[in-house]
C-alpha positions in Angstrom: 23.9 -26.8 33.3 24.8 -26.7 37.3 23.6 -24.6 39.4 27.2 -24.0 40.6 27.6 -22.3 37.2 24.3 -20.4 37.1 25.4 -18.9 40.8 28.8 -17.8 39.7 27.4 -16.3 36.4 24.4 -14.4 38.6 27.2 -13.0 41.1 29.6 -12.1 38.5 27.3 -10.0 37.0 25.7 -8.5 39.9 29.0 -7.2 40.8 29.6 -5.5 37.8 26.2 -4.3 37.7 26.7 -2.8 41.1 30.2 -1.1 40.0 28.3 0.4 37.3 26.1 2.0 39.7 28.5 3.4 41.5 30.9 4.6 39.3 28.2 6.3 37.6 26.8 7.6 40.4 23.7 5.7 40.4 20.9 7.0 42.9 18.6 5.8 45.4 15.6 5.4 42.8 17.6 4.5 39.9 17.1 1.0 39.2 18.1 -1.6 36.4 15.9 -3.4 33.8 16.8 -6.2 32.7 16.3 -7.0 28.9 17.3 -10.6 27.6 18.2 -10.3 24.1 19.8 -11.1 20.5 23.4 -10.1 20.0 21.5 -6.9 17.6 19.6 -6.0 20.3 22.7 -5.8 23.0 23.9 -3.2 19.8 20.8 -0.9 20.5 20.8 -0.9 23.7 24.3 -0.1 24.1 23.7 2.7 21.8 20.6 4.3 23.2 21.4 4.3 27.1 24.4 4.8 29.2 25.9 3.2 31.2 24.2 -0.3 29.7 25.9 -3.8 31.5 25.6 -6.8 29.1 26.8 -10.4 29.7 26.5 -13.4 27.1 24.9 -16.6 28.6 23.9 -19.6 26.8 20.8 -20.1 26.1 20.1 -23.1 28.5 20.9 -21.2 31.5 19.9 -17.4 30.5 16.4 -17.7 31.6 17.8 -18.7 35.4 20.5 -16.3 35.2 17.7 -13.6 34.7 15.4 -14.8 37.3 18.6 -14.8 39.8 19.7 -11.4 38.9 16.2 -10.4 39.2 16.1 -11.9 42.9 19.7 -10.2 43.6 18.5 -7.1 42.4 15.6 -7.2 44.5 13.4 -6.7 42.1 9.6 -7.6 41.6 8.7 -10.6 39.0 8.2 -9.8 35.3 5.1 -10.9 33.9 5.7 -14.4 32.7 3.9 -14.0 29.8 6.3 -11.6 28.5 9.1 -13.2 29.1 10.8 -15.1 25.6 10.2 -18.8 26.3 13.0 -21.3 26.5 12.5 -22.2 22.9 12.1 -18.8 21.9 15.3 -18.1 23.0 16.9 -21.1 21.0 15.1 -20.5 17.9 15.4 -16.2 17.9 19.3 -16.9 19.1 18.8 -14.6 22.7 22.1 -15.1 24.5 22.2 -11.8 26.3 21.2 -10.1 29.0 21.9 -6.5 29.1 21.0 -4.2 32.6 20.2 -0.4 32.1 18.4 2.6 33.2 15.5 3.7 31.3 16.2 7.5 32.9 19.9 7.4 31.3 19.1 7.5 27.5 22.0 8.8 25.4 22.1 12.2 24.6 
């Protein structure tokens, strides 16, 4: 995928995250947790947390969008050993990036 497509996906996702944060009254210490998941993982996060904002991303650019979103949110890097590899993303059908706030579980 082209860099322009990764940038466009990232910009749209960051825009959605900022809107959701504003709409739901996030405070300065409220941060988004990012997770790369399958469709079932996405459903579970949406059931467990509110708000949860997800985007479907092609497996060939999921890691790039993840890192660009993380950079756009000004978050420190995740431990690379905990992230799925490009091979795992394809074989495990990981195709969603979900942002949620651990302080906001569904009651």
